[in-house]
mmJSON file of the N, C-alpha and C atoms, coordinates in Angstrom:
{"data_MODEL":{"atom_site":{
"group_PDB":["ATOM","ATOM","ATOM","ATOM","ATOM","ATOM","ATOM","ATOM","ATOM","ATOM","ATOM","ATOM","ATOM","ATOM","ATOM","ATOM","ATOM","ATOM","ATOM","ATOM","ATOM","ATOM","ATOM","ATOM","ATOM","ATOM","ATOM","ATOM","ATOM","ATOM","ATOM","ATOM","ATOM","ATOM","ATOM","ATOM","ATOM","ATOM","ATOM","ATOM","ATOM","ATOM","ATOM","ATOM","ATOM","ATOM","ATOM","ATOM","ATOM","ATOM","ATOM","ATOM","ATOM","ATOM","ATOM","ATOM","ATOM","ATOM","ATOM","ATOM","ATOM","ATOM","ATOM","ATOM","ATOM","ATOM","ATOM","ATOM","ATOM","ATOM","ATOM","ATOM","ATOM","ATOM","ATOM","ATOM","ATOM","ATOM","ATOM","ATOM","ATOM","ATOM","ATOM","ATOM","ATOM","ATOM","ATOM","ATOM","ATOM","ATOM","ATOM","ATOM","ATOM","ATOM","ATOM","ATOM","ATOM","ATOM","ATOM","ATOM","ATOM","ATOM","ATOM","ATOM","ATOM","ATOM","ATOM","ATOM","ATOM","ATOM","ATOM","ATOM","ATOM","ATOM","ATOM","ATOM","ATOM","ATOM","ATOM","ATOM","ATOM","ATOM","ATOM","ATOM","ATOM","ATOM","ATOM","ATOM","ATOM","ATOM","ATOM","ATOM","ATOM","ATOM","ATOM","ATOM","ATOM","ATOM","ATOM","ATOM","ATOM","ATOM","ATOM","ATOM","ATOM","ATOM","ATOM","ATOM","ATOM","ATOM","ATOM","ATOM","ATOM","ATOM","ATOM","ATOM","ATOM","ATOM","ATOM","ATOM","ATOM","ATOM","ATOM","ATOM","ATOM","ATOM","ATOM","ATOM","ATOM","ATOM","ATOM","ATOM","ATOM","ATOM","ATOM","ATOM","ATOM","ATOM","ATOM","ATOM","ATOM","ATOM","ATOM","ATOM","ATOM","ATOM","ATOM","ATOM","ATOM","ATOM","ATOM","ATOM","ATOM","ATOM","ATOM"],
"id":[1,2,3,4,5,6,7,8,9,10,11,12,13,14,15,16,17,18,19,20,21,22,23,24,25,26,27,28,29,30,31,32,33,34,35,36,37,38,39,40,41,42,43,44,45,46,47,48,49,50,51,52,53,54,55,56,57,58,59,60,61,62,63,64,65,66,67,68,69,70,71,72,73,74,75,76,77,78,79,80,81,82,83,84,85,86,87,88,89,90,91,92,93,94,95,96,97,98,99,100,101,102,103,104,105,106,107,108,109,110,111,112,113,114,115,116,117,118,119,120,121,122,123,124,125,126,127,128,129,130,131,132,133,134,135,136,137,138,139,140,141,142,143,144,145,146,147,148,149,150,151,152,153,154,155,156,157,158,159,160,161,162,163,164,165,166,167,168,169,170,171,172,173,174,175,176,177,178,179,180,181,182,183,184,185,186,187,188,189,190,191,192,193,194,195],
"type_symbol":["N","C","C","N","C","C","N","C","C","N","C","C","N","C","C","N","C","C","N","C","C","N","C","C","N","C","C","N","C","C","N","C","C","N","C","C","N","C","C","N","C","C","N","C","C","N","C","C","N","C","C","N","C","C","N","C","C","N","C","C","N","C","C","N","C","C","N","C","C","N","C","C","N","C","C","N","C","C","N","C","C","N","C","C","N","C","C","N","C","C","N","C","C","N","C","C","N","C","C","N","C","C","N","C","C","N","C","C","N","C","C","N","C","C","N","C","C","N","C","C","N","C","C","N","C","C","N","C","C","N","C","C","N","C","C","N","C","C","N","C","C","N","C","C","N","C","C","N","C","C","N","C","C","N","C","C","N","C","C","N","C","C","N","C","C","N","C","C","N","C","C","N","C","C","N","C","C","N","C","C","N","C","C","N","C","C","N","C","C","N","C","C","N","C","C"],
"label_atom_id":["N","CA","C","N","CA","C","N","CA","C","N","CA","C","N","CA","C","N","CA","C","N","CA","C","N","CA","C","N","CA","C","N","CA","C","N","CA","C","N","CA","C","N","CA","C","N","CA","C","N","CA","C","N","CA","C","N","CA","C","N","CA","C","N","CA","C","N","CA","C","N","CA","C","N","CA","C","N","CA","C","N","CA","C","N","CA","C","N","CA","C","N","CA","C","N","CA","C","N","CA","C","N","CA","C","N","CA","C","N","CA","C","N","CA","C","N","CA","C","N","CA","C","N","CA","C","N","CA","C","N","CA","C","N","CA","C","N","CA","C","N","CA","C","N","CA","C","N","CA","C","N","CA","C","N","CA","C","N","CA","C","N","CA","C","N","CA","C","N","CA","C","N","CA","C","N","CA","C","N","CA","C","N","CA","C","N","CA","C","N","CA","C","N","CA","C","N","CA","C","N","CA","C","N","CA","C","N","CA","C","N","CA","C","N","CA","C","N","CA","C","N","CA","C","N","CA","C"],
"label_alt_id":[null,null,null,null,null,null,null,null,null,null,null,null,null,null,null,null,null,null,null,null,null,null,null,null,null,null,null,null,null,null,null,null,null,null,null,null,null,null,null,null,null,null,null,null,null,null,null,null,null,null,null,null,null,null,null,null,null,null,null,null,null,null,null,null,null,null,null,null,null,null,null,null,null,null,null,null,null,null,null,null,null,null,null,null,null,null,null,null,null,null,null,null,null,null,null,null,null,null,null,null,null,null,null,null,null,null,null,null,null,null,null,null,null,null,null,null,null,null,null,null,null,null,null,null,null,null,null,null,null,null,null,null,null,null,null,null,null,null,null,null,null,null,null,null,null,null,null,null,null,null,null,null,null,null,null,null,null,null,null,null,null,null,null,null,null,null,null,null,null,null,null,null,null,null,null,null,null,null,null,null,null,null,null,null,null,null,null,null,null,null,null,null,null,null,null],
"label_comp_id":["MET","MET","MET","ALA","ALA","ALA","SER","SER","SER","ILE","ILE","ILE","ALA","ALA","ALA","ARG","ARG","ARG","LYS","LYS","LYS","GLN","GLN","GLN","SER","SER","SER","LEU","LEU","LEU","SER","SER","SER","ARG","ARG","ARG","PHE","PHE","PHE","SER","SER","SER","CYS","CYS","CYS","GLU","GLU","GLU","LEU","LEU","LEU","LEU","LEU","LEU","ASP","ASP","ASP","GLU","GLU","GLU","LEU","LEU","LEU","SER","SER","SER","TYR","TYR","TYR","TYR","TYR","TYR","CYS","CYS","CYS","GLN","GLN","GLN","LEU","LEU","LEU","ALA","ALA","ALA","ALA","ALA","ALA","ASN","ASN","ASN","PRO","PRO","PRO","ARG","ARG","ARG","LEU","LEU","LEU","ARG","ARG","ARG","LEU","LEU","LEU","ALA","ALA","ALA","GLU","GLU","GLU","LEU","LEU","LEU","ALA","ALA","ALA","ASP","ASP","ASP","GLU","GLU","GLU","LEU","LEU","LEU","LEU","LEU","LEU","TYR","TYR","TYR","GLU","GLU","GLU","ARG","ARG","ARG","GLN","GLN","GLN","SER","SER","SER","GLN","GLN","GLN","LEU","LEU","LEU","PRO","PRO","PRO","GLU","GLU","GLU","GLN","GLN","GLN","VAL","VAL","VAL","LYS","LYS","LYS","ASP","ASP","ASP","PRO","PRO","PRO","GLU","GLU","GLU","ILE","ILE","ILE","LEU","LEU","LEU","ALA","ALA","ALA","LEU","LEU","LEU","LEU","LEU","LEU","PRO","PRO","PRO","TYR","TYR","TYR"],
"label_asym_id":["A","A","A","A","A","A","A","A","A","A","A","A","A","A","A","A","A","A","A","A","A","A","A","A","A","A","A","A","A","A","A","A","A","A","A","A","A","A","A","A","A","A","A","A","A","A","A","A","A","A","A","A","A","A","A","A","A","A","A","A","A","A","A","A","A","A","A","A","A","A","A","A","A","A","A","A","A","A","A","A","A","A","A","A","A","A","A","A","A","A","A","A","A","A","A","A","A","A","A","A","A","A","A","A","A","A","A","A","A","A","A","A","A","A","A","A","A","A","A","A","A","A","A","A","A","A","A","A","A","A","A","A","A","A","A","A","A","A","A","A","A","A","A","A","A","A","A","A","A","A","A","A","A","A","A","A","A","A","A","A","A","A","A","A","A","A","A","A","A","A","A","A","A","A","A","A","A","A","A","A","A","A","A","A","A","A","A","A","A","A","A","A","A","A","A"],
"label_entity_id":["1","1","1","1","1","1","1","1","1","1","1","1","1","1","1","1","1","1","1","1","1","1","1","1","1","1","1","1","1","1","1","1","1","1","1","1","1","1","1","1","1","1","1","1","1","1","1","1","1","1","1","1","1","1","1","1","1","1","1","1","1","1","1","1","1","1","1","1","1","1","1","1","1","1","1","1","1","1","1","1","1","1","1","1","1","1","1","1","1","1","1","1","1","1","1","1","1","1","1","1","1","1","1","1","1","1","1","1","1","1","1","1","1","1","1","1","1","1","1","1","1","1","1","1","1","1","1","1","1","1","1","1","1","1","1","1","1","1","1","1","1","1","1","1","1","1","1","1","1","1","1","1","1","1","1","1","1","1","1","1","1","1","1","1","1","1","1","1","1","1","1","1","1","1","1","1","1","1","1","1","1","1","1","1","1","1","1","1","1","1","1","1","1","1","1"],
"label_seq_id":[1,1,1,2,2,2,3,3,3,4,4,4,5,5,5,6,6,6,7,7,7,8,8,8,9,9,9,10,10,10,11,11,11,12,12,12,13,13,13,14,14,14,15,15,15,16,16,16,17,17,17,18,18,18,19,19,19,20,20,20,21,21,21,22,22,22,23,23,23,24,24,24,25,25,25,26,26,26,27,27,27,28,28,28,29,29,29,30,30,30,31,31,31,32,32,32,33,33,33,34,34,34,35,35,35,36,36,36,37,37,37,38,38,38,39,39,39,40,40,40,41,41,41,42,42,42,43,43,43,44,44,44,45,45,45,46,46,46,47,47,47,48,48,48,49,49,49,50,50,50,51,51,51,52,52,52,53,53,53,54,54,54,55,55,55,56,56,56,57,57,57,58,58,58,59,59,59,60,60,60,61,61,61,62,62,62,63,63,63,64,64,64,65,65,65],
"pdbx_PDB_ins_code":[null,null,null,null,null,null,null,null,null,null,null,null,null,null,null,null,null,null,null,null,null,null,null,null,null,null,null,null,null,null,null,null,null,null,null,null,null,null,null,null,null,null,null,null,null,null,null,null,null,null,null,null,null,null,null,null,null,null,null,null,null,null,null,null,null,null,null,null,null,null,null,null,null,null,null,null,null,null,null,null,null,null,null,null,null,null,null,null,null,null,null,null,null,null,null,null,null,null,null,null,null,null,null,null,null,null,null,null,null,null,null,null,null,null,null,null,null,null,null,null,null,null,null,null,null,null,null,null,null,null,null,null,null,null,null,null,null,null,null,null,null,null,null,null,null,null,null,null,null,null,null,null,null,null,null,null,null,null,null,null,null,null,null,null,null,null,null,null,null,null,null,null,null,null,null,null,null,null,null,null,null,null,null,null,null,null,null,null,null,null,null,null,null,null,null],
"Cartn_x":[12.392,11.528,11.376,11.283,11.084,9.683,9.452,8.069,7.408,6.157,5.336,5.711,6.004,6.403,7.706,8.591,9.885,9.753,8.915,8.664,7.998,7.099,6.449,7.45,8.3,9.347,10.238,10.753,11.603,10.832,9.58,8.875,8.765,8.394,8.307,9.594,10.724,12.138,12.513,12.078,12.459,11.623,10.299,9.497,10.157,10.73,11.259,12.593,13.262,14.518,14.168,13.127,12.748,12.332,11.651,11.128,12.412,13.351,14.549,15.292,15.514,16.319,15.684,14.388,13.751,13.913,13.884,13.991,15.381,16.516,17.799,18.249,17.793,17.987,17.592,16.41,15.904,16.715,17.278,17.895,19.514,19.886,21.431,21.893,23.179,23.709,23.656,23.747,23.641,22.396,21.124,19.928,19.938,19.529,19.161,17.774,17.175,15.723,15.067,15.745,15.178,15.242,16.292,16.364,15.31,15.084,14.057,12.73,12.496,11.139,11.064,11.985,11.89,11.629,12.264,12.002,10.618,10.096,8.708,7.811,8.017,7.223,7.184,8.368,8.377,7.638,7.733,7.116,5.558,5.193,3.753,3.185,3.911,3.468,3.422,4.358,4.341,3.184,2.966,1.863,0.462,0.283,-0.962,-1.2,-0.19,-0.402,-0.834,-0.628,-1.079,-2.647,-3.045,-4.462,-5.022,-6.235,-6.849,-7.098,-6.707,-6.902,-8.335,-8.762,-10.121,-10.161,-11.175,-11.398,-12.367,-11.97,-12.769,-13.875,-15.252,-16.209,-16.282,-15.812,-15.759,-14.671,-13.589,-12.608,-12.975,-13.604,-14.102,-15.192,-15.981,-16.994,-16.331,-15.109,-14.551,-13.795,-13.608,-12.96,-13.879,-13.354,-14.285,-14.624,-14.021,-14.44,-15.126],
"Cartn_y":[-12.094,-10.976,-11.185,-10.091,-10.183,-10.535,-11.315,-11.622,-10.392,-10.548,-9.484,-9.116,-10.104,-9.796,-9.114,-9.494,-8.81,-7.388,-7.027,-5.705,-4.8,-5.472,-4.71,-4.475,-5.472,-5.154,-4.01,-4.123,-2.977,-1.605,-1.623,-0.362,0.167,-0.654,-0.157,0.382,-0.459,-0.039,1.353,1.639,2.941,4.012,3.711,4.745,5.14,4.184,4.418,5.226,4.956,5.712,7.167,7.381,8.736,9.445,8.859,9.439,9.771,8.786,9.112,10.274,10.195,11.236,12.63,12.774,14.052,14.481,13.503,13.87,14.303,13.614,13.967,15.291,15.494,16.627,17.906,17.758,18.905,19.107,18.018,18.012,18.328,18.319,18.515,19.848,19.835,21.008,22.185,21.78,22.711,22.15,22.501,21.885,21.948,20.864,20.833,20.774,22.05,21.96,21.647,22.126,21.666,20.148,19.525,18.127,17.389,17.921,17.376,17.522,18.779,18.917,18.049,17.776,16.839,15.406,14.989,13.596,13.512,14.567,14.621,14.51,15.262,15.273,13.864,13.153,11.881,10.952,11.017,10.054,10.219,11.58,11.815,11.199,11.438,10.917,9.428,8.826,7.32,6.801,7.468,6.968,7.259,8.323,8.571,7.619,6.972,5.989,4.632,4.31,3.19,3.003,1.708,1.596,1.798,2.338,2.544,1.198,1.17,-0.096,-0.31,-1.592,-1.829,-1.679,-0.993,-0.675,-1.722,-2.184,-3.239,-2.463,-2.666,-1.998,-2.142,-3.373,-3.592,-2.666,-2.473,-1.685,-0.191,0.224,1.606,1.967,0.969,1.158,1.509,1.01,1.282,2.677,3.274,4.612,5.659,6.642,7.709,8.804,8.681,9.718,9.161],
"Cartn_z":[-8.868,-8.305,-6.817,-6.079,-4.618,-4.33,-3.208,-2.801,-2.223,-2.207,-1.603,-0.271,0.604,2.022,2.047,1.17,1.109,0.622,-0.355,-0.808,0.363,1.117,2.214,3.294,3.504,4.512,4.082,2.87,2.35,2.433,1.989,2.035,3.471,4.369,5.824,6.297,5.939,6.318,5.801,4.503,3.914,4.526,4.901,5.647,6.95,7.666,8.905,8.689,7.724,7.452,7.097,6.224,5.988,7.203,8.103,9.289,10.203,10.315,11.172,10.499,9.193,8.519,8.776,8.699,9.048,10.519,11.441,12.747,13.2,12.62,12.951,12.15,11.008,10.336,11.151,11.848,12.58,13.971,14.397,15.664,15.616,14.401,14.248,14.768,15.081,15.556,14.669,13.277,12.135,11.376,11.764,11.23,9.601,9.081,7.664,7.31,7.525,7.515,6.185,5.09,3.71,3.581,3.938,3.828,4.622,5.808,6.713,6.016,5.517,4.763,3.615,2.784,1.711,2.102,3.25,3.717,4.219,4.878,5.318,4.088,3.073,1.902,1.224,1.164,0.558,1.352,2.655,3.553,3.431,3.357,3.23,1.948,0.874,-0.567,-0.424,0.161,0.165,1.036,2.165,3.062,2.314,1.495,0.875,-0.224,-0.721,-1.87,-1.188,-0.065,0.636,0.656,0.388,0.558,2.033,2.034,3.335,4.059,5.344,6.063,6.364,6.456,6.78,8.419,8.749,10.202,10.846,11.936,12.63,13.411,13.11,13.768,15.403,15.717,17.252,17.838,17.246,17.863,17.729,16.494,16.384,17.51,17.869,18.94,20.291,20.604,21.792,21.828,20.738,20.702,21.162,21.99,22.481,21.428,20.352,19.23,18.078],
"occupancy":[1.0,1.0,1.0,1.0,1.0,1.0,1.0,1.0,1.0,1.0,1.0,1.0,1.0,1.0,1.0,1.0,1.0,1.0,1.0,1.0,1.0,1.0,1.0,1.0,1.0,1.0,1.0,1.0,1.0,1.0,1.0,1.0,1.0,1.0,1.0,1.0,1.0,1.0,1.0,1.0,1.0,1.0,1.0,1.0,1.0,1.0,1.0,1.0,1.0,1.0,1.0,1.0,1.0,1.0,1.0,1.0,1.0,1.0,1.0,1.0,1.0,1.0,1.0,1.0,1.0,1.0,1.0,1.0,1.0,1.0,1.0,1.0,1.0,1.0,1.0,1.0,1.0,1.0,1.0,1.0,1.0,1.0,1.0,1.0,1.0,1.0,1.0,1.0,1.0,1.0,1.0,1.0,1.0,1.0,1.0,1.0,1.0,1.0,1.0,1.0,1.0,1.0,1.0,1.0,1.0,1.0,1.0,1.0,1.0,1.0,1.0,1.0,1.0,1.0,1.0,1.0,1.0,1.0,1.0,1.0,1.0,1.0,1.0,1.0,1.0,1.0,1.0,1.0,1.0,1.0,1.0,1.0,1.0,1.0,1.0,1.0,1.0,1.0,1.0,1.0,1.0,1.0,1.0,1.0,1.0,1.0,1.0,1.0,1.0,1.0,1.0,1.0,1.0,1.0,1.0,1.0,1.0,1.0,1.0,1.0,1.0,1.0,1.0,1.0,1.0,1.0,1.0,1.0,1.0,1.0,1.0,1.0,1.0,1.0,1.0,1.0,1.0,1.0,1.0,1.0,1.0,1.0,1.0,1.0,1.0,1.0,1.0,1.0,1.0,1.0,1.0,1.0,1.0,1.0,1.0],
"B_iso_or_equiv":[0.0,0.0,0.0,0.0,0.0,0.0,0.0,0.0,0.0,0.0,0.0,0.0,0.0,0.0,0.0,0.0,0.0,0.0,0.0,0.0,0.0,0.0,0.0,0.0,0.0,0.0,0.0,0.0,0.0,0.0,0.0,0.0,0.0,0.0,0.0,0.0,0.0,0.0,0.0,0.0,0.0,0.0,0.0,0.0,0.0,0.0,0.0,0.0,0.0,0.0,0.0,0.0,0.0,0.0,0.0,0.0,0.0,0.0,0.0,0.0,0.0,0.0,0.0,0.0,0.0,0.0,0.0,0.0,0.0,0.0,0.0,0.0,0.0,0.0,0.0,0.0,0.0,0.0,0.0,0.0,0.0,0.0,0.0,0.0,0.0,0.0,0.0,0.0,0.0,0.0,0.0,0.0,0.0,0.0,0.0,0.0,0.0,0.0,0.0,0.0,0.0,0.0,0.0,0.0,0.0,0.0,0.0,0.0,0.0,0.0,0.0,0.0,0.0,0.0,0.0,0.0,0.0,0.0,0.0,0.0,0.0,0.0,0.0,0.0,0.0,0.0,0.0,0.0,0.0,0.0,0.0,0.0,0.0,0.0,0.0,0.0,0.0,0.0,0.0,0.0,0.0,0.0,0.0,0.0,0.0,0.0,0.0,0.0,0.0,0.0,0.0,0.0,0.0,0.0,0.0,0.0,0.0,0.0,0.0,0.0,0.0,0.0,0.0,0.0,0.0,0.0,0.0,0.0,0.0,0.0,0.0,0.0,0.0,0.0,0.0,0.0,0.0,0.0,0.0,0.0,0.0,0.0,0.0,0.0,0.0,0.0,0.0,0.0,0.0,0.0,0.0,0.0,0.0,0.0,0.0],
"pdbx_formal_charge":[null,null,null,null,null,null,null,null,null,null,null,null,null,null,null,null,null,null,null,null,null,null,null,null,null,null,null,null,null,null,null,null,null,null,null,null,null,null,null,null,null,null,null,null,null,null,null,null,null,null,null,null,null,null,null,null,null,null,null,null,null,null,null,null,null,null,null,null,null,null,null,null,null,null,null,null,null,null,null,null,null,null,null,null,null,null,null,null,null,null,null,null,null,null,null,null,null,null,null,null,null,null,null,null,null,null,null,null,null,null,null,null,null,null,null,null,null,null,null,null,null,null,null,null,null,null,null,null,null,null,null,null,null,null,null,null,null,null,null,null,null,null,null,null,null,null,null,null,null,null,null,null,null,null,null,null,null,null,null,null,null,null,null,null,null,null,null,null,null,null,null,null,null,null,null,null,null,null,null,null,null,null,null,null,null,null,null,null,null,null,null,null,null,null,null],
"auth_seq_id":[1,1,1,2,2,2,3,3,3,4,4,4,5,5,5,6,6,6,7,7,7,8,8,8,9,9,9,10,10,10,11,11,11,12,12,12,13,13,13,14,14,14,15,15,15,16,16,16,17,17,17,18,18,18,19,19,19,20,20,20,21,21,21,22,22,22,23,23,23,24,24,24,25,25,25,26,26,26,27,27,27,28,28,28,29,29,29,30,30,30,31,31,31,32,32,32,33,33,33,34,34,34,35,35,35,36,36,36,37,37,37,38,38,38,39,39,39,40,40,40,41,41,41,42,42,42,43,43,43,44,44,44,45,45,45,46,46,46,47,47,47,48,48,48,49,49,49,50,50,50,51,51,51,52,52,52,53,53,53,54,54,54,55,55,55,56,56,56,57,57,57,58,58,58,59,59,59,60,60,60,61,61,61,62,62,62,63,63,63,64,64,64,65,65,65],
"auth_comp_id":["MET","MET","MET","ALA","ALA","ALA","SER","SER","SER","ILE","ILE","ILE","ALA","ALA","ALA","ARG","ARG","ARG","LYS","LYS","LYS","GLN","GLN","GLN","SER","SER","SER","LEU","LEU","LEU","SER","SER","SER","ARG","ARG","ARG","PHE","PHE","PHE","SER","SER","SER","CYS","CYS","CYS","GLU","GLU","GLU","LEU","LEU","LEU","LEU","LEU","LEU","ASP","ASP","ASP","GLU","GLU","GLU","LEU","LEU","LEU","SER","SER","SER","TYR","TYR","TYR","TYR","TYR","TYR","CYS","CYS","CYS","GLN","GLN","GLN","LEU","LEU","LEU","ALA","ALA","ALA","ALA","ALA","ALA","ASN","ASN","ASN","PRO","PRO","PRO","ARG","ARG","ARG","LEU","LEU","LEU","ARG","ARG","ARG","LEU","LEU","LEU","ALA","ALA","ALA","GLU","GLU","GLU","LEU","LEU","LEU","ALA","ALA","ALA","ASP","ASP","ASP","GLU","GLU","GLU","LEU","LEU","LEU","LEU","LEU","LEU","TYR","TYR","TYR","GLU","GLU","GLU","ARG","ARG","ARG","GLN","GLN","GLN","SER","SER","SER","GLN","GLN","GLN","LEU","LEU","LEU","PRO","PRO","PRO","GLU","GLU","GLU","GLN","GLN","GLN","VAL","VAL","VAL","LYS","LYS","LYS","ASP","ASP","ASP","PRO","PRO","PRO","GLU","GLU","GLU","ILE","ILE","ILE","LEU","LEU","LEU","ALA","ALA","ALA","LEU","LEU","LEU","LEU","LEU","LEU","PRO","PRO","PRO","TYR","TYR","TYR"],
"auth_asym_id":["A","A","A","A","A","A","A","A","A","A","A","A","A","A","A","A","A","A","A","A","A","A","A","A","A","A","A","A","A","A","A","A","A","A","A","A","A","A","A","A","A","A","A","A","A","A","A","A","A","A","A","A","A","A","A","A","A","A","A","A","A","A","A","A","A","A","A","A","A","A","A","A","A","A","A","A","A","A","A","A","A","A","A","A","A","A","A","A","A","A","A","A","A","A","A","A","A","A","A","A","A","A","A","A","A","A","A","A","A","A","A","A","A","A","A","A","A","A","A","A","A","A","A","A","A","A","A","A","A","A","A","A","A","A","A","A","A","A","A","A","A","A","A","A","A","A","A","A","A","A","A","A","A","A","A","A","A","A","A","A","A","A","A","A","A","A","A","A","A","A","A","A","A","A","A","A","A","A","A","A","A","A","A","A","A","A","A","A","A","A","A","A","A","A","A"],
"auth_atom_id":["N","CA","C","N","CA","C","N","CA","C","N","CA","C","N","CA","C","N","CA","C","N","CA","C","N","CA","C","N","CA","C","N","CA","C","N","CA","C","N","CA","C","N","CA","C","N","CA","C","N","CA","C","N","CA","C","N","CA","C","N","CA","C","N","CA","C","N","CA","C","N","CA","C","N","CA","C","N","CA","C","N","CA","C","N","CA","C","N","CA","C","N","CA","C","N","CA","C","N","CA","C","N","CA","C","N","CA","C","N","CA","C","N","CA","C","N","CA","C","N","CA","C","N","CA","C","N","CA","C","N","CA","C","N","CA","C","N","CA","C","N","CA","C","N","CA","C","N","CA","C","N","CA","C","N","CA","C","N","CA","C","N","CA","C","N","CA","C","N","CA","C","N","CA","C","N","CA","C","N","CA","C","N","CA","C","N","CA","C","N","CA","C","N","CA","C","N","CA","C","N","CA","C","N","CA","C","N","CA","C","N","CA","C","N","CA","C","N","CA","C","N","CA","C","N","CA","C"],
"pdbx_PDB_model_num":[1,1,1,1,1,1,1,1,1,1,1,1,1,1,1,1,1,1,1,1,1,1,1,1,1,1,1,1,1,1,1,1,1,1,1,1,1,1,1,1,1,1,1,1,1,1,1,1,1,1,1,1,1,1,1,1,1,1,1,1,1,1,1,1,1,1,1,1,1,1,1,1,1,1,1,1,1,1,1,1,1,1,1,1,1,1,1,1,1,1,1,1,1,1,1,1,1,1,1,1,1,1,1,1,1,1,1,1,1,1,1,1,1,1,1,1,1,1,1,1,1,1,1,1,1,1,1,1,1,1,1,1,1,1,1,1,1,1,1,1,1,1,1,1,1,1,1,1,1,1,1,1,1,1,1,1,1,1,1,1,1,1,1,1,1,1,1,1,1,1,1,1,1,1,1,1,1,1,1,1,1,1,1,1,1,1,1,1,1,1,1,1,1,1,1]
}}}
């Protein structure tokens, strides 16, 4: 079985690939808008499944909002 670090690395890599796929599908000479939309949906679903990151109160205090 793959280690946790390896799984996180592969997950991060696949998210980057989905983002690039969406970007290049939109910029192509013959745009593939449906494919770009599907890549965006997959990326959104994947990111929504991630646990919320703990926010450091000291850093939050520095933010203007």
